[in-house]
N, C-alpha and C positions, 0 to 999 in steps of 0.2 A: 526492551525496544531493539531491533535488530539495526545493524549499521549497513548503509548503502554500500554497495561496491563502487569502486573508485570511477569506473566508466559510467555508471548511471548519475553519479553525481556531477561529472564533467556535462554531461549532456542537459540535466535538469537546470544546471545554471544558466545556461545560455536560454532554454526555452521561458525562463522568467520565474520558475518555481522558486530557485535559488538565487539570490543577488550576488554577484561577485563585487566586493566593496573592499576598498583599502583601508578600513580604520579599524581601531581595537574595539573589541567588544560588540555586542549586538544592537543593531541601529536600523536606521531606515537606508535603504539603498539609493545611491547617489548615481543618477541615469545620465549624468553629463560625464561622458567618457574622458573628455579633455581635461575635466578638472582632477583626475585620477592619475597619480604618478606610480610607476612602477621602478623600484630601484635595481639597477644592474648589479649582478653578481657572479662569482666565478664558481660553477657547480662542484669544482674540485675542492674548494674549502669546506664543502659539507659532505658530500659523499666520497669517504676516504677510500673504500673498498666497495666496487660495484659486483654485486653476486653474479654467478654465471647465469646467461639469460638465453643460453641454446643448451641442448643436450637435456632437456627437461621432459618428463612426461606426465600428463594427468588423463583421467578418465573424463568423458562428457556423456553424462548419464542422460539420456532423454527418456523421459515418461511416455510410456504407450497411451494413447487414448483409446479408451473403451466406449462400448455401446452406452453404458451408463453414464460416461462423461457428456456425451452428446443428448442424452436424455435429459440430463440435468439442466443443459441450455435450454433445451425445447422447454422443460417445467417452468424455467424463469421467464421465457417469453409469455407462456400462459399465464402464469402469474401476474405479470405486468400488465396484462390485458384483461385480468378478470374485473368486473365491475360488480356493484351491488346496488339492488333494487328495494326501495322502501316498501315495507309490508304493513298494511293496516286492518287486514281482513282475517288474520289468524293468529295463533299463539306460536311462541318461538318453537324451534325445530333445530336438532343437530345439523350443523352445517352453515346456521345463520349467524350473523354478525349483529350483537346486541349493544345498546348502550344502557350502563345501569348506574344508580346510586346505591351505594351499600355503606353499612356501619359495621366495622367489623370490632368484636368485643373479645378479650381474652383476660383471664383472671391475673391480676398483677399488673397490668398495662393499661395505658389511657386508650380510651377508643379511637380508632382510626377511621376518618370518613374520606370518602370519594364520591366524586359526582361527575357524571357524563364520561364514566369509564367504559371502555369498549373492551368486549369478550367476544372473541370467535369461539361457538359453541363445538365442542368435538375436537378443538386443536390441544387440548390438555394443559395450557399455559397456566390457566388458574386451578388445575386440579380437575381430574375426571370427576370426582364425587360432587365438587362445586358446580361445575357447568352442567351434570345431570340434572341438579336441582331447578336449574333454570328452564330446562325444556319442560314446554307446556303452558309457561307463564304468559298472561296476556299482557299487553300494552298497559302501563299504570298499575300492574297488578304487583303485589308485594309478597315475600315470603322471608320465614325467619327459619334457619336451621344450624344445625352444629356439625362440623367436620373436624376431623383429626389432621394436624399439620406438624410438620418438623418443627420442634423447637430450636429458638435461637442458640447455638452453641459457643462457648467460650474459645478464644483462639488457643490453639495448643491441643485441642481436643483430637484424640486419634480419629483421623480421617476412615479408618475401616471400621470404627465402631459403630453400631446401630444407632440411627439417630432417635432421640428421645420425642414421643409424640404428645402433643397438647390438644385440648378441645379449643375450638376457635367457634365462636357464633357469629354469623352474618345476618343482618338485615337488608334484604335486597329489593330495590324497586326498580322494575323494568321500565325503561323510557322510550325505546324505539326498538324495531325489528328491521333488518336489512337481508334481503335473500342474496346469497352469492350466485352470480351468473357467470360461470366457466365458459369461455368460447371452445367450441368444436374445433378440434384441429382438422382442418381441410386443406386442400391445395389452395382454395380461394383464401382461407385464413392466412396462409402463408404468404402468398402473393400480396395480400394487402398491408400485412406487417413487416415483411423483411424484402430483401432484395432478390429473392428467389421465387421461381413460380410454382413449385411443387414441393411437397414434404419430402420425397426422396432428394431432391436437390438440395433443400435446406440441411437435411442431415449429412450428405455427402459433402457439401461445402462447409458445413461447421465442423465436421471431424477434421477436414484440411487446414481450417484456420487455427485449431486447438493443437493440431500436429506441429504447426508452423511456430505457434507460440511456445510450446514445449521446447522446440528445437532452439529457438532464439534464447530461451531461459536457460538451457542447458549450456551452451555456448557461453553466456556471459558468465555464468558460474565456473565454466573452465578457464575462461579469460582472468577471473578474479583470482583463481588457484594459481594460475601462471605468476601473476602479479606478486602474490604473497610469497611464493617460492624465491623470487628474486628479492624482495624486500628483505626476507629473513636472512638471506645470505649476505646481505650487503652492511656495511658499517657506515652509520651516518651519525654525523656529530653536528649538533647545533642546526639553525636553519635561518634564513633571512626572515624579519618579524614580519614582512608584508606577505609573504607566502602563507605563514600559519594564519594571519588575519584574514586572508582571503578564504582559506578554508573553513575556519571557524564562524565567519559572518555567512558564507553558504549554508552550513548547517543550521544557523540560527534563522536564517530567511525561510530555509525548507520547513523546518517545525514549527515555525510561526505560522506559515501557511497551512500546515496541517490542522494547527490548534484553532485557526480561524474557522475550518469547517465545524467545528464544535462549539464555536461562540466561547472559546476559552482563550486566556493569555498563554504565552509560551511556557512561563513558570508553572502554572497550575497544570498544563498539558503534560509537561515533562513528569511532574510529580505524580500525575494519575498513571503514567507508564511506568512508574517506578525508576524514573532517572531524574536528573538534574542539569544546571548549566556546567557543573564539574564534569559530568559525564560527558557532555558535548566538546568541552575543552579538550579531554583525554583522546575524545574521537577525533577531534581536528588536529591533534600531535600525530596520530597514526595516519591521518589523510596527508599531513605535510611530508612525513617520511616517504610515503608512497609517491607523492608528486617529485621530490627531489630525486629519488632513485630512477623514476620513469623520464626525468630531464636528462639524468646521467645518460640512461640507456640510449635515447634517440641520438646522443651525440656520440656515444662509443660506437654505435652501430652504423653511424654514416646515413640516417635517415632523418636528420633534422630538416625542420622547413626554413629554407633561404628567402632572402628577398626576391631572389629570382622567380622562386614557385608559390610564394606566399599567396598572390591574388588569385591563381589556380585553384591551391589547395582550399582556400577559403570559400570560394564558389561552392566547390564539392562538398565542403562540410557544412554549408548553409543548406545545399540541398538534400543531403543526406539524412539531417535531422529536421527538415522542414521549418526552418527559423523564419522564414519570410525572404526578404531581400537582403543582399550583401550591404546594401547601404543602411537599411535598418538596423541590422546586427553592428555594423561598424560605429554607428552614432550611439550606441549602448555601451559598446566595451572597446578598450583600447586594443590597440594591436598586440601588446605584450599579453594582455587577458586572453585574448583570442589563441594565440600562440601556446598558452598553457595547456588548452583543451586539446588544439589540433595535435601538439606533440604527444599528448597522453593517448589520444586516439591512435597516432601512428605506432606507439610504442605497443599499445595493446594488440593491434593487428600484427605487429613484427612477431610477437611472442606466440600469438596462435597460429600462425603460417610457419614459424621456423622452430618448432617444437613438437613432440609426438603427443597427438591428441586421438584418444581412442575412444570411438564413438560406441555407446553401448545403450542397448533399448532395455528399459527396466520398468517394472509395474510400479504404480503408485505406492503399493505398500511396502516398497523396499526400503 
C-alpha cells in the first residue's frame, strides 16, 4: 500500500475524504468544529534542529504523452459506450457475450458449479480452448469437453518452473447470446459523448489534459522529495498528542472511505492490501514528523499565516481546492485545523519556489 504524499493528505482532509479529528484511535468524524480543541504548543520543544530548506535540488520528471496514451483514452470512451444486443436467431460467435451454466469436474476435487456466468468469447479470460468450444453452440444447447489447465501450485513453488497441467472437464449449457455493438468513432460520436466537436479536437484536447496531469503529478512528486529532504535533515523529538491523533484519524478516515467502495471494513481492507492498523500508526508517525517540520519551516522562513492575513489566505485556499464556501469550511473545521493545512501548503510552495527544480521530459518506460 502506497503512502500518500503530505500535500495530498492535506487537501483530501478538507475535501471530506479524510476527517481531521481530535480524538485517539479510529472513529467517526466530529463535524462540530466548536466542540474540538487544539492545544497550543511551542514548535521549538519538538523540532530541535530544522534541516536546510534552501539550496536543495531535485529533478521534476514529466512523463511524455504518446499517441498510444491518447488512443488508450479513446479506447476507454468507446468501451464505455459499447452496448450488447440480445440475439435469439443464431448460434454463438466469437466476439459475442454469452451467459452460461457450467459444472467443472477435476480428479481429486469436488465439482464446481456456476450459474448465469458471463463469458466474452474471444477475450481469452476463460482460456482460448474453453471459449472456442462454445462457438457454434445454440441457446439452451449443452456441450461437455475436457481442457488442460494449470494445476494449483503450493506456495513456495519456483515461479520460473513450468506449471503442471491437469485435465478439467466442463459441462456447459448456453443460456443467452448478446452481440457486441461497438460505436463507430466519428465526429458525430465525439460531439455526442464528449465536449469536443471533432475527433481531431478530441485527440488534441485529450493530449493536452494528459500533459497537464503528468506535469501536475511530476510537480507533486518533486515537492514531496523536497519535503523529505528537509525532514531527513531535521531532528524531531516527540510530538503534541493531538497532532499525531489528527494525522492518524485522517488516515483511518481515508482508508475507511476506500474500504467502503469494496463493501469492506477498514481492517479487512488493510489486510487484503497486506497492511494493518499498526502500519497506519507508523505512517501517522511519519506524517506527524513532516507536519512539525513544515510548521517550523513557515515560522523560520517568515511565511507564517497571521491573524491579519488569515481571512484572505483562507478565501484563496478554499477557491484553490474548490472546497465550497468559506462559511461551509469554517463550520466544519477549527481555525487551528485550517491553519495546519494552509501552513503546510505555504511551506510546500516555498520549497518549490526557492530551490532548484530541474524539469526533465521522460518516457513512461524510464
